[in-house]
C-alpha positions as CSV (number, residue, x, y, z in Angstrom):
1,M,75.8,100.6,120.5
2,G,77.5,104.0,120.6
3,Q,81.1,104.7,119.7
4,L,83.8,103.8,122.3
5,S,85.6,106.5,124.2
6,E,89.4,106.7,123.6
7,R,89.9,105.1,127.1
8,D,87.6,102.2,126.2
9,R,89.4,101.8,122.8
10,I,92.7,101.4,124.6
11,L,91.1,98.8,127.0
12,K,89.7,96.9,124.0
13,A,93.1,97.0,122.2
14,K,94.7,95.5,125.3
15,I,92.1,92.7,125.4
16,D,92.5,92.1,121.6
17,L,96.2,91.9,122.0
18,S,95.8,89.2,124.7
19,Q,94.6,86.9,121.8
20,Q,96.9,88.3,119.1
21,R,100.1,89.2,120.8
22,P,100.1,87.8,124.4
23,F,103.7,88.9,125.1
24,F,102.8,92.6,124.6
25,A,99.4,92.1,126.3
26,Y,101.1,90.8,129.4
27,I,103.3,93.8,129.7
28,L,100.5,96.2,129.0
29,M,98.2,94.6,131.6
30,N,100.8,95.3,134.2
31,M,101.4,98.9,133.2
32,G,99.6,101.9,134.7
33,I,97.8,103.6,131.8
34,E,96.5,107.1,132.2
35,Q,95.3,110.0,130.0
36,S,97.9,112.8,129.9
37,D,97.0,116.2,131.2
38,P,96.7,118.7,128.3
39,K,99.3,120.9,130.0
40,D,101.9,118.1,130.0
41,D,102.9,118.7,126.4
42,L,102.6,115.0,125.4
43,P,101.6,115.0,121.7
44,T,101.3,111.3,121.3
45,M,101.8,108.4,123.8
46,G,104.8,107.6,126.0
47,V,106.0,105.7,129.0
48,N,108.0,106.9,132.1
49,Q,110.8,105.3,134.0
50,Y,108.3,103.5,136.2
51,G,106.5,101.8,133.3
52,D,103.4,104.0,133.4
53,L,101.9,104.8,130.0
54,F,100.4,108.1,129.2
55,W,98.2,108.9,126.2
56,N,97.0,112.0,124.5
57,E,93.3,111.9,123.6
58,T,93.7,113.9,120.4
59,F,96.4,111.5,119.2
60,V,94.5,108.4,120.0
61,K,91.4,109.7,118.1
62,T,93.6,109.8,114.9
63,L,94.5,106.1,115.1
64,S,92.7,103.2,113.6
65,D,92.3,100.2,115.9
66,E,95.2,98.4,114.3
67,E,97.4,101.5,114.6
68,L,96.4,101.9,118.3
69,K,97.5,98.3,119.0
70,T,100.8,98.9,117.2
71,V,101.5,102.0,119.2
72,L,100.7,100.2,122.4
73,C,103.1,97.4,121.5
74,H,105.8,100.0,120.7
75,E,105.4,101.6,124.1
76,A,105.4,98.1,125.8
77,M,108.8,97.4,124.1
78,H,110.3,100.4,126.0
79,V,109.5,98.4,129.2
80,A,110.6,95.1,127.7
81,T,113.9,96.4,126.5
82,L,114.6,98.4,129.7
83,T,114.9,101.6,127.8
84,F,115.2,103.9,130.8
85,Q,117.6,101.6,132.7
86,R,120.0,101.5,129.7
87,E,119.8,105.3,129.1
88,G,122.8,106.1,131.2
89,T,124.0,109.7,130.7
90,R,122.5,110.1,127.3
91,D,120.3,113.1,126.6
92,H,116.7,111.9,126.5
93,G,115.7,115.0,124.5
94,L,117.8,113.8,121.5
């Protein structure tokens, strides 16, 4: 069997999390997950105000499977804690 693509690694991580961390898996299963466009200047992974997750292929390649699951859980927490709704007038760039 060949090596998984980064997209497939993310899908596998979501499936693994359904057994290991169902809370995070539930959130991730309901998020749109797309590869970022290279011109978007997204060096890692991130979510937008609609709960869509975007990932940088180069960044994902640097992660072990466990690190990938951790980063996915981190991004899911932005949705769970309503990060964008609580932002108010704060400067997102800071």
